[in-house]
Wavefront OBJ file of the C-alpha trace (Angstrom):
o trace
v 3.376 46.877 14.847
v 3.775 47.994 11.224
v 4.887 51.628 11.043
v 5.005 52.239 7.314
v 5.016 56.029 7.282
v 5.316 59.032 9.537
v 2.299 60.238 11.512
v 1.783 63.939 10.764
v -0.593 64.273 13.722
v 1.870 62.845 16.264
v 4.801 64.790 14.849
v 2.966 68.108 14.656
v 1.907 67.890 18.310
v 5.304 69.421 19.134
v 5.479 71.684 16.096
v 6.591 74.753 18.034
v 9.450 72.999 19.830
v 10.640 71.433 16.578
v 10.331 74.670 14.605
v 12.496 76.776 16.897
v 15.804 75.041 15.973
v 14.936 75.470 12.299
v 14.448 79.185 12.813
v 17.705 79.388 14.774
v 19.491 77.705 11.865
v 17.794 79.925 9.299
v 18.851 83.061 11.170
v 22.505 82.156 10.590
v 22.267 81.444 6.855
v 24.394 84.045 5.027
v 23.550 85.832 1.789
v 22.875 83.577 -1.176
v 23.675 83.610 -4.875
v 20.911 83.265 -7.456
v 19.093 79.958 -7.456
v 16.398 77.836 -5.881
v 15.943 77.052 -2.203
v 15.544 73.364 -1.304
v 13.862 72.235 1.917
v 15.359 68.743 2.107
v 13.344 66.464 4.352
v 10.631 69.095 4.550
v 8.128 66.932 6.454
v 4.765 68.659 6.805
v 6.132 71.997 5.671
v 6.724 73.608 9.057
v 9.607 75.741 7.757
v 8.130 76.699 4.373
v 6.708 80.029 5.512
v 9.927 81.087 7.217
v 12.015 80.141 4.170
v 9.676 82.107 1.887
v 9.824 85.133 4.172
v 13.623 85.053 4.393
v 14.162 84.486 0.661
v 11.189 86.074 -1.131
v 10.888 85.667 -4.863
v 12.881 82.443 -4.990
v 11.512 79.083 -6.087
v 11.063 76.905 -2.985
v 11.094 73.119 -3.437
v 10.059 70.729 -0.662
v 11.542 67.230 -0.791
v 10.561 64.374 1.509
v 10.380 60.577 1.548
v 7.063 60.484 3.447
v 3.948 60.721 1.290
v 1.795 61.372 4.372
v 3.928 64.286 5.521
v 4.366 65.722 2.039
v 0.594 65.690 1.492
v 0.238 68.047 4.471
v 3.029 70.381 3.358
v 1.955 73.763 2.014
v 3.742 76.918 0.927
v 6.080 75.379 -1.639
v 6.301 76.243 -5.330
v 6.859 72.533 -5.973
v 7.048 69.332 -3.933
v 8.901 66.108 -4.643
v 8.466 62.649 -3.107
v 11.990 61.229 -3.064
v 14.517 59.315 -1.002
v 16.690 62.153 0.227
v 19.676 59.790 0.407
v 19.721 59.555 -3.394
v 17.936 62.791 -4.352
v 19.690 65.100 -6.802
v 18.488 68.561 -7.935
v 17.665 69.368 -11.529
v 19.562 72.670 -11.214
v 22.264 73.906 -8.857
v 20.426 75.420 -5.867
v 21.445 78.454 -3.856
v 20.476 76.787 -0.560
v 19.933 73.242 0.629
v 18.219 73.552 4.009
v 17.657 70.396 6.067
v 16.032 70.502 9.493
v 16.006 67.307 11.589
v 16.169 64.904 8.652
v 19.719 63.799 7.888
v 20.112 61.980 11.216
v 17.974 59.232 9.685
v 20.638 58.614 7.035
v 24.038 57.044 7.471
v 27.314 57.794 5.758
v 27.474 61.512 6.492
v 31.106 61.586 5.393
v 29.813 60.835 1.870
v 26.328 62.370 2.038
v 27.295 65.883 3.123
v 30.036 66.411 0.491
v 27.602 65.021 -2.086
v 24.961 67.588 -1.129
v 27.556 70.359 -1.061
v 28.615 69.405 -4.572
v 25.143 70.211 -5.880
v 25.307 73.848 -4.756
v 25.801 76.821 -7.034
v 29.037 78.770 -6.477
v 28.608 80.621 -3.189
v 25.677 78.368 -2.290
v 24.922 77.218 1.240
v 24.242 73.897 2.915
v 22.446 74.422 6.246
v 21.707 71.395 8.433
v 20.229 70.848 11.895
v 20.227 67.384 13.468
v 19.182 66.185 16.924
v 22.152 65.003 18.972
v 20.280 63.628 21.949
v 20.981 59.952 21.288
v 22.884 59.299 24.515
v 20.418 61.217 26.699
v 18.160 59.105 28.948
v 15.166 59.778 26.690
v 16.819 57.849 23.871
v 19.095 55.465 25.776
v 16.120 54.110 27.726
v 14.383 53.088 24.501
v 17.357 50.905 23.642
v 17.715 49.576 27.195
v 14.054 48.609 27.542
v 13.961 47.013 24.077
v 17.063 44.952 24.872
v 15.685 43.861 28.225
v 12.269 42.833 26.897
v 13.232 41.530 23.447
v 16.904 40.492 23.452
v 16.358 38.264 20.422
v 15.631 41.317 18.251
v 17.590 43.953 20.127
v 20.755 42.230 21.350
v 23.051 44.095 23.740
v 26.168 45.637 22.320
v 27.908 48.917 21.562
v 25.777 51.687 20.126
v 26.910 54.071 17.423
v 24.971 57.329 17.325
v 23.730 58.458 13.895
v 25.059 61.986 14.486
v 28.791 62.406 15.078
v 30.688 64.936 17.171
v 30.997 68.530 15.925
v 34.717 68.226 15.159
v 34.035 65.213 12.934
v 31.778 67.372 10.775
v 34.365 70.137 10.710
v 36.858 67.662 9.235
v 34.307 66.571 6.629
v 33.203 70.056 5.578
v 36.139 72.412 6.090
v 37.904 71.400 2.828
v 34.741 72.385 0.932
v 34.290 76.021 1.977
v 33.549 78.286 4.927
v 32.111 76.316 7.848
v 30.181 77.259 10.991
v 29.284 74.509 13.486
v 27.638 74.811 16.891
v 25.444 72.985 19.358
v 22.536 74.185 21.473
v 20.676 72.476 24.296
v 17.036 73.486 24.564
v 15.295 73.104 27.914
v 11.863 72.104 26.681
v 8.842 72.262 28.953
v 6.500 69.539 27.748
v 2.783 69.717 28.424
v 0.958 66.979 30.356
v 0.058 63.906 28.313
v -2.928 61.639 28.944
v -1.969 58.102 30.014
v 1.695 58.544 29.067
v 4.836 60.319 30.122
v 5.280 63.646 28.270
v 8.761 62.654 27.034
v 7.377 59.449 25.555
v 4.794 61.475 23.662
v 7.678 63.494 22.217
v 9.822 60.511 21.198
v 7.151 58.102 19.985
v 6.827 59.833 16.617
v 10.599 59.887 16.045
v 13.137 57.952 18.123
v 10.744 55.137 19.020
v 9.690 54.452 15.422
v 12.560 52.098 14.438
v 11.858 49.995 17.531
v 8.061 49.940 17.347
v 8.034 48.891 13.701
v 9.752 45.617 14.682
v 7.162 44.695 17.326
v 3.625 43.365 17.389
v 0.921 45.561 18.887
v 1.066 43.637 22.183
v 4.854 43.860 22.311
v 4.745 47.570 21.508
v 2.298 48.123 24.374
v 4.598 46.266 26.788
v 7.637 48.259 25.684
v 5.748 51.547 25.901
v 4.569 50.822 29.454
v 8.078 49.889 30.618
v 9.543 52.951 28.891
v 6.972 55.219 30.574
v 7.934 53.792 33.978
v 11.648 54.331 33.317
v 11.126 57.896 32.126
v 9.304 58.723 35.343
v 12.512 58.079 37.302
v 14.653 60.359 35.124
v 12.188 63.074 34.105
v 9.902 63.561 37.131
v 6.593 65.220 36.478
v 6.085 68.869 37.305
v 3.119 69.898 39.477
v 1.280 70.638 36.230
v 1.772 67.059 35.014
v 4.253 68.148 32.367
v 8.006 67.583 32.370
v 11.275 69.379 31.674
v 13.132 67.771 28.774
v 16.629 68.995 27.827
v 17.348 68.354 24.158
v 20.674 68.859 22.345
v 20.886 69.781 18.666
v 23.795 70.179 16.231
v 23.927 72.924 13.586
v 26.089 72.970 10.438
v 26.454 75.710 7.844
v 28.750 75.403 4.836
v 29.121 78.127 2.217
v 30.871 77.091 -0.960
v 33.560 79.343 -2.487
l 1 2 3 4 5 6 7 8 9 10 11 12 13 14 15 16 17 18 19 20 21 22 23 24 25 26 27 28 29 30 31 32 33 34 35 36 37 38 39 40 41 42 43 44 45 46 47 48 49 50 51 52 53 54 55 56 57 58 59 60 61 62 63 64 65 66 67 68 69 70 71 72 73 74 75 76 77 78 79 80 81 82 83 84 85 86 87 88 89 90 91 92 93 94 95 96 97 98 99 100 101 102 103 104 105 106 107 108 109 110 111 112 113 114 115 116 117 118 119 120 121 122 123 124 125 126 127 128 129 130 131 132 133 134 135 136 137 138 139 140 141 142 143 144 145 146 147 148 149 150 151 152 153 154 155 156 157 158 159 160 161 162 163 164 165 166 167 168 169 170 171 172 173 174 175 176 177 178 179 180 181 182 183 184 185 186 187 188 189 190 191 192 193 194 195 196 197 198 199 200 201 202 203 204 205 206 207 208 209 210 211 212 213 214 215 216 217 218 219 220 221 222 223 224 225 226 227 228 229 230 231 232 233 234 235 236 237 238 239 240 241 242 243 244 245 246 247 248 249 250 251 252 253 254 255 256
């Protein structure tokens, strides 16, 4: 099952639930020096309006590696298709804002100081990343894939792409003033036709690296088994929806 790019339609189905953490992060961003605002990993532009409203009059640049998502993004003064792992700004920005993007990249102990180094004096790096990787919603994807396709998903220890909060404090605290916190959102998911509501939420994100390694028939088998497993952990509400707790990590660094 070739998954070459993000699906804006699937991702935007939960736009409200995914926007709230971005707004919670934005509310904690302190005052900025002069300079541009960068929405790094901007996706389909969900946060553009809020960034413009919070920082009016500033140039807002949206950067993303997905052409499909970037084509849907509106509200930016400029957009750039780029690998955010290697992206570098043309000028020192006042704010690098990244909502639910950096968890797809490794090497945070190098990446985050690199991004911080681009900032203007007094500039801010603000990052939100999902930290739900050991929750049943995500662990079951790995368990089902290993059970059905052990040749491609062998059993073994799993290293989450997002570290513990104190690890990020050690990375960022030498670079400026740091604020780090976690929040768990109790999300009420709407009913989903012919699927578990949690699977509808994860299939556009956490399931992607697994599905892209499977044929269509294999993907259908994994999806059915995953749906069955989710039913045991996230029972359906009378409405047909489900309650889905979701943990997120927030990082704010302000340079001296």
